[in-house]
C-alpha positions in Angstrom: 0.0 0.0 0.0 1.1 3.5 -0.6 0.1 7.0 0.5 1.5 10.4 -0.6 4.2 10.2 2.0 4.6 6.5 3.0 4.9 2.9 1.8 3.1 0.5 4.1 3.4 -3.2 4.2 2.3 -6.2 6.3 5.4 -8.4 6.7 5.1 -12.1 7.4 1.3 -11.5 8.0 2.2 -10.0 11.3 4.4 -6.8 11.4 3.1 -3.6 10.0 5.8 -1.4 8.6 5.2 2.3 7.7 8.2 3.7 5.8 8.1 7.4 5.3 9.3 8.2 1.8 12.7 9.8 1.1 12.7 13.5 1.9 8.9 13.5 2.6 7.7 16.3 4.8 4.8 14.7 6.7 1.9 16.9 7.9 -0.5 15.9 10.6 -3.1 14.9 8.0 -0.4 12.8 6.2 0.4 11.1 9.5 -3.2 10.3 10.2 -3.7 9.0 6.6 -0.6 6.8 7.0 -1.9 5.4 10.3 -5.4 4.8 8.9 -3.9 3.0 5.9 -1.7 0.9 8.2 -4.8 -0.1 10.3 -6.7 -1.1 7.1 -3.7 -3.0 5.8 -3.3 -4.8 9.1 -6.9 -6.1 8.6 -8.0 -4.1 11.6 -6.2 -6.5 14.0 -3.9 -5.6 16.8 -0.3 -5.9 15.3 3.2 -4.7 16.1 3.9 -1.4 14.2 7.2 0.0 13.1 7.3 3.5 11.7 10.6 4.3 9.9 11.2 8.0 9.7 14.9 7.8 9.0 14.7 9.4 5.5 11.9 11.8 6.2 12.3 15.5 6.8 12.2 16.4 10.6 8.7 16.0 12.0 6.8 19.0 13.3 5.7 18.8 17.0 2.1 18.0 16.2 3.1 15.1 14.1 5.5 13.8 16.7 2.7 14.0 19.3 0.5 11.8 17.2 2.8 8.8 17.9 1.7 8.2 21.5 -1.9 7.9 20.3 -0.9 4.9 18.3 -0.5 2.9 21.5 -4.1 3.7 22.4 -5.5 2.5 19.2 -7.1 -1.0 19.6 -6.3 -2.1 16.1 -2.5 -1.7 16.4 0.2 -1.6 19.0 3.5 0.3 18.9 6.7 -1.7 19.2 8.1 -0.5 22.5 9.6 -3.5 24.2 
């Protein structure tokens, strides 16, 4: 799956990976779209989630603050252990 700013894949039918595209400047609406696409791609089941922002432009504060909300979503879980 792909959005304007990310490539999203379900690996080994378990791990959701959201890779922000090279040089992408991710807005809050982009981040929300990426998460919604990841949830849909994960078949709305609780799964580990990896968000790779290594090649993205630095995130704005409001986008960074969206990340803790991921943990609260019932459909996915952030990788934190």
